[in-house]
C-alpha positions in Angstrom: 10.3 -98.1 28.2 12.0 -94.7 28.1 15.7 -94.4 28.1 16.7 -92.2 31.2 19.7 -90.9 29.3 17.5 -89.2 26.8 16.1 -85.9 27.9 14.6 -84.3 24.7 14.3 -80.5 24.8 13.7 -77.8 22.4 15.9 -74.8 22.6 15.6 -71.3 21.0 19.1 -70.6 19.8 18.7 -66.8 20.0 17.9 -67.1 23.7 20.3 -69.9 24.6 23.3 -67.6 24.7 23.6 -64.0 25.9 25.9 -61.2 24.7 28.8 -60.0 26.9 29.9 -56.4 26.6 33.0 -56.2 24.6 33.3 -60.0 24.4 32.8 -63.2 22.5 30.8 -65.8 24.4 30.7 -69.4 23.4 28.7 -72.4 24.5 29.4 -75.9 23.3 26.2 -77.9 22.5 27.7 -81.1 21.1 31.3 -82.4 21.4 32.0 -85.7 19.7 35.1 -87.3 18.1 33.4 -86.7 14.7 32.6 -83.0 15.2 31.4 -80.2 17.4 28.5 -77.8 17.4 29.1 -74.5 19.2 26.9 -71.4 19.7 28.6 -68.0 19.7 27.5 -64.5 20.7 29.8 -61.6 19.5 29.4 -58.1 20.8 29.6 -55.5 17.9 33.2 -55.1 16.6 34.5 -58.3 18.2 36.4 -60.7 16.0 38.2 -64.0 15.6 41.6 -63.4 14.1 42.7 -65.3 11.0 43.4 -68.9 11.6 43.0 -72.3 9.8 41.2 -75.5 10.9 41.9 -79.0 9.6 38.1 -79.6 9.2 35.3 -78.2 7.2 33.0 -75.8 9.2 29.6 -74.3 8.7 28.6 -71.0 10.1 24.8 -70.5 10.5 23.9 -66.9 11.4 21.2 -66.8 14.1 21.1 -63.1 14.7 22.8 -59.9 13.4 25.5 -59.6 10.7 29.1 -60.7 10.5 31.9 -60.5 8.0 33.9 -63.6 7.3 37.1 -63.5 5.4 37.8 -66.9 3.8 41.0 -67.3 1.7 41.3 -63.5 1.6 37.7 -63.0 0.3 35.2 -61.2 2.4 31.7 -62.7 2.8 29.0 -60.8 4.6 26.4 -63.0 6.3 23.2 -62.1 8.1 20.4 -63.8 10.0 19.2 -67.0 8.3 22.2 -67.4 6.1 24.9 -70.1 6.2 28.5 -70.0 5.1 30.7 -73.1 4.5 34.4 -72.7 5.3 36.6 -75.4 3.7 39.3 -77.1 5.7 42.8 -75.7 5.7 41.8 -72.3 4.2 42.6 -69.3 6.4 39.5 -67.6 7.7 38.6 -64.8 10.2 35.4 -63.3 11.4 34.2 -59.8 12.5 30.9 -58.9 14.1 29.4 -55.9 12.1 26.5 -55.8 14.6 25.8 -57.9 17.7 26.0 -61.3 16.1 25.1 -64.8 17.1 26.1 -67.9 15.1 26.0 -71.6 15.3 29.4 -73.2 14.3 29.4 -76.8 13.1 32.7 -78.5 12.6 32.9 -81.9 10.9 35.9 -83.9 11.7 35.1 -87.0 9.6 
């Protein structure tokens, strides 16, 4: 017997979020006490200012190219690449082109 709470679906990440002119758009896909998975779309030139997080995080680039600065070191990442950001290390992000990423934060 099928569980009515389970509604399996396949999504195409590139199409699951749209760009906003001059904006950063986000869409939370999973939010649990143990972590979150969030899809982001950055218009070219948009950025997240430097901050820290008490959790490890993984950025998986879905489309475009971004520059992450982690502990003062720049890292360019493009479609198909992943960058791991360690907990408690300052990091920032700037979209070099229109840029989509999947951010996975692990809390435990």
